[in-house]
mmCIF file of the N, C-alpha and C atoms, coordinates in Angstrom:
data_MODEL
# 
_entry.id   MODEL 
# 
loop_
_atom_site.group_PDB 
_atom_site.id 
_atom_site.type_symbol 
_atom_site.label_atom_id 
_atom_site.label_alt_id 
_atom_site.label_comp_id 
_atom_site.label_asym_id 
_atom_site.label_entity_id 
_atom_site.label_seq_id 
_atom_site.pdbx_PDB_ins_code 
_atom_site.Cartn_x 
_atom_site.Cartn_y 
_atom_site.Cartn_z 
_atom_site.occupancy 
_atom_site.B_iso_or_equiv 
_atom_site.pdbx_formal_charge 
_atom_site.auth_seq_id 
_atom_site.auth_comp_id 
_atom_site.auth_asym_id 
_atom_site.auth_atom_id 
_atom_site.pdbx_PDB_model_num 
ATOM 1   N N  . MET A 1 1  ? 10.439  20.248  0.812   1.00 0.00 ? 1  MET A N  1 
ATOM 2   C CA . MET A 1 1  ? 9.425   19.283  1.465   1.00 0.00 ? 1  MET A CA 1 
ATOM 3   C C  . MET A 1 1  ? 8.951   18.354  0.715   1.00 0.00 ? 1  MET A C  1 
ATOM 4   N N  . ALA A 1 2  ? 9.117   17.101  1.574   1.00 0.00 ? 2  ALA A N  1 
ATOM 5   C CA . ALA A 1 2  ? 8.751   15.802  1.043   1.00 0.00 ? 2  ALA A CA 1 
ATOM 6   C C  . ALA A 1 2  ? 7.150   15.440  1.063   1.00 0.00 ? 2  ALA A C  1 
ATOM 7   N N  . ILE A 1 3  ? 7.063   14.728  0.019   1.00 0.00 ? 3  ILE A N  1 
ATOM 8   C CA . ILE A 1 3  ? 5.778   14.352  0.179   1.00 0.00 ? 3  ILE A CA 1 
ATOM 9   C C  . ILE A 1 3  ? 5.567   12.667  0.739   1.00 0.00 ? 3  ILE A C  1 
ATOM 10  N N  . ASN A 1 4  ? 4.593   12.848  1.687   1.00 0.00 ? 4  ASN A N  1 
ATOM 11  C CA . ASN A 1 4  ? 4.469   11.282  2.468   1.00 0.00 ? 4  ASN A CA 1 
ATOM 12  C C  . ASN A 1 4  ? 3.147   10.710  2.113   1.00 0.00 ? 4  ASN A C  1 
ATOM 13  N N  . PRO A 1 5  ? 3.061   10.038  1.179   1.00 0.00 ? 5  PRO A N  1 
ATOM 14  C CA . PRO A 1 5  ? 1.549   9.471   0.626   1.00 0.00 ? 5  PRO A CA 1 
ATOM 15  C C  . PRO A 1 5  ? 1.366   8.530   1.712   1.00 0.00 ? 5  PRO A C  1 
ATOM 16  N N  . THR A 1 6  ? -0.142  8.461   1.960   1.00 0.00 ? 6  THR A N  1 
ATOM 17  C CA . THR A 1 6  ? -0.636  7.451   2.702   1.00 0.00 ? 6  THR A CA 1 
ATOM 18  C C  . THR A 1 6  ? -1.631  6.384   1.968   1.00 0.00 ? 6  THR A C  1 
ATOM 19  N N  . CYS A 1 7  ? -1.853  5.148   2.594   1.00 0.00 ? 7  CYS A N  1 
ATOM 20  C CA . CYS A 1 7  ? -2.893  4.360   2.042   1.00 0.00 ? 7  CYS A CA 1 
ATOM 21  C C  . CYS A 1 7  ? -4.292  4.735   2.298   1.00 0.00 ? 7  CYS A C  1 
ATOM 22  N N  . ASP A 1 8  ? -4.913  4.934   1.181   1.00 0.00 ? 8  ASP A N  1 
ATOM 23  C CA . ASP A 1 8  ? -6.406  5.343   1.719   1.00 0.00 ? 8  ASP A CA 1 
ATOM 24  C C  . ASP A 1 8  ? -7.253  4.584   2.360   1.00 0.00 ? 8  ASP A C  1 
ATOM 25  N N  . LYS A 1 9  ? -6.920  3.064   2.471   1.00 0.00 ? 9  LYS A N  1 
ATOM 26  C CA . LYS A 1 9  ? -7.412  2.287   3.078   1.00 0.00 ? 9  LYS A CA 1 
ATOM 27  C C  . LYS A 1 9  ? -7.247  2.189   4.658   1.00 0.00 ? 9  LYS A C  1 
ATOM 28  N N  . CYS A 1 10 ? -5.930  1.626   5.093   1.00 0.00 ? 10 CYS A N  1 
ATOM 29  C CA . CYS A 1 10 ? -5.223  1.596   6.223   1.00 0.00 ? 10 CYS A CA 1 
ATOM 30  C C  . CYS A 1 10 ? -4.514  2.988   6.814   1.00 0.00 ? 10 CYS A C  1 
ATOM 31  N N  . GLY A 1 11 ? -4.413  3.724   6.156   1.00 0.00 ? 11 GLY A N  1 
ATOM 32  C CA . GLY A 1 11 ? -3.576  5.015   6.606   1.00 0.00 ? 11 GLY A CA 1 
ATOM 33  C C  . GLY A 1 11 ? -2.080  4.886   6.694   1.00 0.00 ? 11 GLY A C  1 
ATOM 34  N N  . SER A 1 12 ? -1.602  3.912   6.382   1.00 0.00 ? 12 SER A N  1 
ATOM 35  C CA . SER A 1 12 ? -0.122  3.530   6.895   1.00 0.00 ? 12 SER A CA 1 
ATOM 36  C C  . SER A 1 12 ? 0.641   4.451   5.591   1.00 0.00 ? 12 SER A C  1 
ATOM 37  N N  . GLU A 1 13 ? 2.004   4.733   5.727   1.00 0.00 ? 13 GLU A N  1 
ATOM 38  C CA . GLU A 1 13 ? 2.764   5.467   5.049   1.00 0.00 ? 13 GLU A CA 1 
ATOM 39  C C  . GLU A 1 13 ? 2.932   4.504   3.625   1.00 0.00 ? 13 GLU A C  1 
ATOM 40  N N  . LEU A 1 14 ? 3.298   5.141   2.437   1.00 0.00 ? 14 LEU A N  1 
ATOM 41  C CA . LEU A 1 14 ? 3.682   4.312   1.541   1.00 0.00 ? 14 LEU A CA 1 
ATOM 42  C C  . LEU A 1 14 ? 5.002   4.380   1.243   1.00 0.00 ? 14 LEU A C  1 
ATOM 43  N N  . VAL A 1 15 ? 5.664   3.605   1.653   1.00 0.00 ? 15 VAL A N  1 
ATOM 44  C CA . VAL A 1 15 ? 7.302   3.437   1.516   1.00 0.00 ? 15 VAL A CA 1 
ATOM 45  C C  . VAL A 1 15 ? 7.700   2.742   0.305   1.00 0.00 ? 15 VAL A C  1 
ATOM 46  N N  . GLU A 1 16 ? 6.922   2.103   -0.416  1.00 0.00 ? 16 GLU A N  1 
ATOM 47  C CA . GLU A 1 16 ? 7.037   1.480   -1.617  1.00 0.00 ? 16 GLU A CA 1 
ATOM 48  C C  . GLU A 1 16 ? 5.625   1.591   -2.491  1.00 0.00 ? 16 GLU A C  1 
ATOM 49  N N  . PHE A 1 17 ? 5.947   1.513   -3.796  1.00 0.00 ? 17 PHE A N  1 
ATOM 50  C CA . PHE A 1 17 ? 4.673   1.623   -4.789  1.00 0.00 ? 17 PHE A CA 1 
ATOM 51  C C  . PHE A 1 17 ? 3.575   0.599   -4.410  1.00 0.00 ? 17 PHE A C  1 
ATOM 52  N N  . GLY A 1 18 ? 2.377   1.014   -4.440  1.00 0.00 ? 18 GLY A N  1 
ATOM 53  C CA . GLY A 1 18 ? 1.178   0.184   -3.995  1.00 0.00 ? 18 GLY A CA 1 
ATOM 54  C C  . GLY A 1 18 ? 0.320   0.035   -5.370  1.00 0.00 ? 18 GLY A C  1 
ATOM 55  N N  . ALA A 1 19 ? -0.709  0.319   -5.103  1.00 0.00 ? 19 ALA A N  1 
ATOM 56  C CA . ALA A 1 19 ? -1.851  0.547   -6.327  1.00 0.00 ? 19 ALA A CA 1 
ATOM 57  C C  . ALA A 1 19 ? -2.532  1.787   -6.257  1.00 0.00 ? 19 ALA A C  1 
ATOM 58  N N  . ILE A 1 20 ? -3.316  2.061   -7.316  1.00 0.00 ? 20 ILE A N  1 
ATOM 59  C CA . ILE A 1 20 ? -4.050  2.879   -7.552  1.00 0.00 ? 20 ILE A CA 1 
ATOM 60  C C  . ILE A 1 20 ? -5.589  2.511   -7.854  1.00 0.00 ? 20 ILE A C  1 
ATOM 61  N N  . ILE A 1 21 ? -6.530  2.969   -7.125  1.00 0.00 ? 21 ILE A N  1 
ATOM 62  C CA . ILE A 1 21 ? -7.700  2.295   -7.474  1.00 0.00 ? 21 ILE A CA 1 
ATOM 63  C C  . ILE A 1 21 ? -8.696  3.795   -8.088  1.00 0.00 ? 21 ILE A C  1 
ATOM 64  N N  . LEU A 1 22 ? -9.370  3.401   -9.154  1.00 0.00 ? 22 LEU A N  1 
ATOM 65  C CA . LEU A 1 22 ? -10.125 4.663   -9.773  1.00 0.00 ? 22 LEU A CA 1 
ATOM 66  C C  . LEU A 1 22 ? -11.508 4.182   -9.805  1.00 0.00 ? 22 LEU A C  1 
ATOM 67  N N  . SER A 1 23 ? -12.330 5.280   -9.188  1.00 0.00 ? 23 SER A N  1 
ATOM 68  C CA . SER A 1 23 ? -13.827 5.230   -9.005  1.00 0.00 ? 23 SER A CA 1 
ATOM 69  C C  . SER A 1 23 ? -14.575 5.085   -10.395 1.00 0.00 ? 23 SER A C  1 
ATOM 70  N N  . PRO A 1 24 ? -15.654 4.686   -10.533 1.00 0.00 ? 24 PRO A N  1 
ATOM 71  C CA . PRO A 1 24 ? -16.593 4.915   -11.827 1.00 0.00 ? 24 PRO A CA 1 
ATOM 72  C C  . PRO A 1 24 ? -16.794 6.608   -11.630 1.00 0.00 ? 24 PRO A C  1 
ATOM 73  N N  . PRO A 1 25 ? -17.020 7.139   -13.010 1.00 0.00 ? 25 PRO A N  1 
ATOM 74  C CA . PRO A 1 25 ? -17.090 8.571   -13.212 1.00 0.00 ? 25 PRO A CA 1 
ATOM 75  C C  . PRO A 1 25 ? -18.632 8.993   -12.204 1.00 0.00 ? 25 PRO A C  1 
ATOM 76  N N  . ASP A 1 26 ? -18.538 9.939   -11.600 1.00 0.00 ? 26 ASP A N  1 
ATOM 77  C CA . ASP A 1 26 ? -20.016 10.361  -11.379 1.00 0.00 ? 26 ASP A CA 1 
ATOM 78  C C  . ASP A 1 26 ? -20.674 11.062  -12.273 1.00 0.00 ? 26 ASP A C  1 
ATOM 79  N N  . LYS A 1 27 ? -21.953 11.844  -12.003 1.00 0.00 ? 27 LYS A N  1 
ATOM 80  C CA . LYS A 1 27 ? -22.650 12.276  -13.045 1.00 0.00 ? 27 LYS A CA 1 
ATOM 81  C C  . LYS A 1 27 ? -21.995 13.522  -13.562 1.00 0.00 ? 27 LYS A C  1 
ATOM 82  N N  . ASP A 1 28 ? -20.864 14.117  -12.924 1.00 0.00 ? 28 ASP A N  1 
ATOM 83  C CA . ASP A 1 28 ? -20.338 15.339  -13.687 1.00 0.00 ? 28 ASP A CA 1 
ATOM 84  C C  . ASP A 1 28 ? -19.100 14.859  -14.545 1.00 0.00 ? 28 ASP A C  1 
ATOM 85  N N  . GLY A 1 29 ? -18.644 13.557  -14.522 1.00 0.00 ? 29 GLY A N  1 
ATOM 86  C CA . GLY A 1 29 ? -17.614 12.961  -14.969 1.00 0.00 ? 29 GLY A CA 1 
ATOM 87  C C  . GLY A 1 29 ? -16.318 12.901  -14.227 1.00 0.00 ? 29 GLY A C  1 
ATOM 88  N N  . ASN A 1 30 ? -16.442 13.416  -12.862 1.00 0.00 ? 30 ASN A N  1 
ATOM 89  C CA . ASN A 1 30 ? -15.280 13.440  -12.058 1.00 0.00 ? 30 ASN A CA 1 
ATOM 90  C C  . ASN A 1 30 ? -15.105 11.912  -11.527 1.00 0.00 ? 30 ASN A C  1 
ATOM 91  N N  . VAL A 1 31 ? -13.707 11.303  -11.405 1.00 0.00 ? 31 VAL A N  1 
ATOM 92  C CA . VAL A 1 31 ? -13.302 10.311  -10.961 1.00 0.00 ? 31 VAL A CA 1 
ATOM 93  C C  . VAL A 1 31 ? -12.565 10.252  -9.642  1.00 0.00 ? 31 VAL A C  1 
ATOM 94  N N  . LYS A 1 32 ? -12.644 9.486   -8.723  1.00 0.00 ? 32 LYS A N  1 
ATOM 95  C CA . LYS A 1 32 ? -11.852 9.731   -7.523  1.00 0.00 ? 32 LYS A CA 1 
ATOM 96  C C  . LYS A 1 32 ? -10.788 8.430   -7.606  1.00 0.00 ? 32 LYS A C  1 
ATOM 97  N N  . LYS A 1 33 ? -9.402  9.092   -7.349  1.00 0.00 ? 33 LYS A N  1 
ATOM 98  C CA . LYS A 1 33 ? -8.272  8.369   -7.208  1.00 0.00 ? 33 LYS A CA 1 
ATOM 99  C C  . LYS A 1 33 ? -7.844  7.921   -5.923  1.00 0.00 ? 33 LYS A C  1 
ATOM 100 N N  . LEU A 1 34 ? -7.871  6.537   -5.313  1.00 0.00 ? 34 LEU A N  1 
ATOM 101 C CA . LEU A 1 34 ? -7.282  6.294   -4.309  1.00 0.00 ? 34 LEU A CA 1 
ATOM 102 C C  . LEU A 1 34 ? -5.936  5.434   -4.331  1.00 0.00 ? 34 LEU A C  1 
ATOM 103 N N  . HIS A 1 35 ? -5.215  5.593   -3.435  1.00 0.00 ? 35 HIS A N  1 
ATOM 104 C CA . HIS A 1 35 ? -3.616  5.227   -3.389  1.00 0.00 ? 35 HIS A CA 1 
ATOM 105 C C  . HIS A 1 35 ? -3.694  3.893   -2.287  1.00 0.00 ? 35 HIS A C  1 
ATOM 106 N N  . ILE A 1 36 ? -3.495  2.885   -2.636  1.00 0.00 ? 36 ILE A N  1 
ATOM 107 C CA . ILE A 1 36 ? -3.526  1.941   -1.641  1.00 0.00 ? 36 ILE A CA 1 
ATOM 108 C C  . ILE A 1 36 ? -2.217  1.123   -1.224  1.00 0.00 ? 36 ILE A C  1 
ATOM 109 N N  . CYS A 1 37 ? -1.778  0.519   -0.267  1.00 0.00 ? 37 CYS A N  1 
ATOM 110 C CA . CYS A 1 37 ? -0.514  -0.204  0.013   1.00 0.00 ? 37 CYS A CA 1 
ATOM 111 C C  . CYS A 1 37 ? -0.675  -1.620  -0.477  1.00 0.00 ? 37 CYS A C  1 
ATOM 112 N N  . LYS A 1 38 ? 0.514   -2.210  -0.781  1.00 0.00 ? 38 LYS A N  1 
ATOM 113 C CA . LYS A 1 38 ? 0.618   -3.727  -1.221  1.00 0.00 ? 38 LYS A CA 1 
ATOM 114 C C  . LYS A 1 38 ? -0.322  -4.377  -0.238  1.00 0.00 ? 38 LYS A C  1 
ATOM 115 N N  . GLY A 1 39 ? -0.118  -4.253  1.134   1.00 0.00 ? 39 GLY A N  1 
ATOM 116 C CA . GLY A 1 39 ? -0.893  -5.242  1.884   1.00 0.00 ? 39 GLY A CA 1 
ATOM 117 C C  . GLY A 1 39 ? -2.494  -5.130  1.527   1.00 0.00 ? 39 GLY A C  1 
ATOM 118 N N  . CYS A 1 40 ? -3.000  -3.952  1.482   1.00 0.00 ? 40 CYS A N  1 
ATOM 119 C CA . CYS A 1 40 ? -4.367  -3.775  1.283   1.00 0.00 ? 40 CYS A CA 1 
ATOM 120 C C  . CYS A 1 40 ? -4.798  -4.184  -0.239  1.00 0.00 ? 40 CYS A C  1 
ATOM 121 N N  . TYR A 1 41 ? -3.928  -3.989  -1.231  1.00 0.00 ? 41 TYR A N  1 
ATOM 122 C CA . TYR A 1 41 ? -4.061  -4.479  -2.571  1.00 0.00 ? 41 TYR A CA 1 
ATOM 123 C C  . TYR A 1 41 ? -4.295  -6.081  -2.571  1.00 0.00 ? 41 TYR A C  1 
ATOM 124 N N  . LYS A 1 42 ? -3.377  -6.547  -1.959  1.00 0.00 ? 42 LYS A N  1 
ATOM 125 C CA . LYS A 1 42 ? -3.494  -8.302  -1.647  1.00 0.00 ? 42 LYS A CA 1 
ATOM 126 C C  . LYS A 1 42 ? -5.119  -8.465  -1.092  1.00 0.00 ? 42 LYS A C  1 
ATOM 127 N N  . GLU A 1 43 ? -5.163  -7.910  -0.152  1.00 0.00 ? 43 GLU A N  1 
ATOM 128 C CA . GLU A 1 43 ? -6.617  -8.099  0.575   1.00 0.00 ? 43 GLU A CA 1 
ATOM 129 C C  . GLU A 1 43 ? -7.831  -7.880  -0.656  1.00 0.00 ? 43 GLU A C  1 
ATOM 130 N N  . LEU A 1 44 ? -7.601  -6.738  -1.296  1.00 0.00 ? 44 LEU A N  1 
ATOM 131 C CA . LEU A 1 44 ? -8.636  -6.565  -2.230  1.00 0.00 ? 44 LEU A CA 1 
ATOM 132 C C  . LEU A 1 44 ? -8.433  -7.606  -3.403  1.00 0.00 ? 44 LEU A C  1 
ATOM 133 N N  . ALA A 1 45 ? -7.259  -8.041  -4.033  1.00 0.00 ? 45 ALA A N  1 
ATOM 134 C CA . ALA A 1 45 ? -7.210  -9.011  -5.015  1.00 0.00 ? 45 ALA A CA 1 
ATOM 135 C C  . ALA A 1 45 ? -7.845  -10.199 -4.541  1.00 0.00 ? 45 ALA A C  1 
ATOM 136 N N  . GLU A 1 46 ? -7.566  -10.536 -3.258  1.00 0.00 ? 46 GLU A N  1 
ATOM 137 C CA . GLU A 1 46 ? -8.133  -11.980 -2.968  1.00 0.00 ? 46 GLU A CA 1 
ATOM 138 C C  . GLU A 1 46 ? -9.538  -11.707 -2.765  1.00 0.00 ? 46 GLU A C  1 
ATOM 139 N N  . TRP A 1 47 ? -10.073 -10.744 -2.309  1.00 0.00 ? 47 TRP A N  1 
ATOM 140 C CA . TRP A 1 47 ? -11.606 -10.690 -2.193  1.00 0.00 ? 47 TRP A CA 1 
ATOM 141 C C  . TRP A 1 47 ? -12.362 -10.523 -3.573  1.00 0.00 ? 47 TRP A C  1 
ATOM 142 N N  . LEU A 1 48 ? -11.396 -10.023 -4.435  1.00 0.00 ? 48 LEU A N  1 
ATOM 143 C CA . LEU A 1 48 ? -12.135 -9.957  -5.897  1.00 0.00 ? 48 LEU A CA 1 
ATOM 144 C C  . LEU A 1 48 ? -12.192 -11.290 -6.664  1.00 0.00 ? 48 LEU A C  1 
ATOM 145 N N  . ASN A 1 49 ? -11.118 -12.153 -6.206  1.00 0.00 ? 49 ASN A N  1 
ATOM 146 C CA . ASN A 1 49 ? -10.919 -13.528 -6.958  1.00 0.00 ? 49 ASN A CA 1 
ATOM 147 C C  . ASN A 1 49 ? -12.130 -14.417 -6.001  1.00 0.00 ? 49 ASN A C  1 
# 
């Protein structure tokens, strides 16, 4: 059974490596991990700059 990861922002299937975003820890020390595609990463990087 194959794993078909999807972008947590746009929902498209990740056919090539994109990026991983880590949230700040919550009060219990848990961190949320999000996978995003290259297109969404590009938008995020432009927004951050």
